[in-house]
C-alpha angles and dihedrals in degrees: 000000000000106000094223090054091048091052091049091051091052098047099080093049094044093047091050092045093055095056123094120263108296121226105249110264108222093222093048091045091053091051089046091054089056091052092042095059102066097034106034110025096077089071105016100039132243092284096036091252092131140241121173084356126054124284102257094191091073091073092228117117125187095211096052139298102243123098088243090055092052091046091051093047093051093044100043105020125220116286114233094023137083090257108111127197120252101193090113093052104036133053117235089250091055091051090051089052091051089052088052090050092050090051091050095056097045113116099176092215101136090137090065093078108110125227140063111272094199090057089043092055090054091048090050095055100032122024096022096041088210092148090069088078106015131066121219116179094342094311125108142033125314105217093095129047118292111255102192092114101019094123098078093030100063134033119249090245092051090051091049090052091047091056098043101033108019095172093057092091121013110199118226109275093019101089123126113259120201118191122189112199123215090259090058098253116134135218121197125190148127119295117262095164137350134177140140093289109031147021131210125191144166120221128215091268090058095253116148121219133184125190137179107227089226089062098055138056093242144341118197136177115220132202097221119094121237088220109107115255093209101095094097087062098035096052131050117234089257091052091051088055090049092050091049091049088056094047093048089051093057106107102146118219089349090072091060094057 
């Protein structure tokens, strides 16, 4: 590409990105809502209240709070997460409209989440035993997903469902793998890799295994989570609120700033 043409193409985006946060324009927000629905609702919900993706109505964004941060996140995605980039599918103007829509639905009411996070932290490590499978700040087991920054990554309702009904939504790469060896013994763990020829898993003790399917009796991927579904019985409703308050508060290094 001619370098002068490339620079000209980048100027409108760069100029817009360097400005301060813009008050959401109602017309742009309406257009952004139309673009938001097909691309963003599968993870963020029809109203932006979250699901597998963060609740955008809270006005707290893990990749940055400036308009330029939101534009970059939508365009390029977030490496290492389930957030893809849409630069190939959306025009810059459409992305700017989505940013305006996201601004228009933000309520900034994070403090409205019930529960005592200090009590929730104690429940997480003690009564719930959640640290046996989940890492927070470098502490804990690694069979389940790391939760160090789970607060801005998932909506409060999604986290509640994950605690009370863990098999409701199995994240990619978190399925249950069952391998039956040729001698009939079985190994069960969380997926670390699975294709037509091999299976990799991690068991509850943190041991990693890899098998060629041709070397075992069977290797299957299940749709039921290994996370216990007993927490609705183990915890009182107030304790569930406390645990969720703790999980929502987990923002990693961001919390220390």
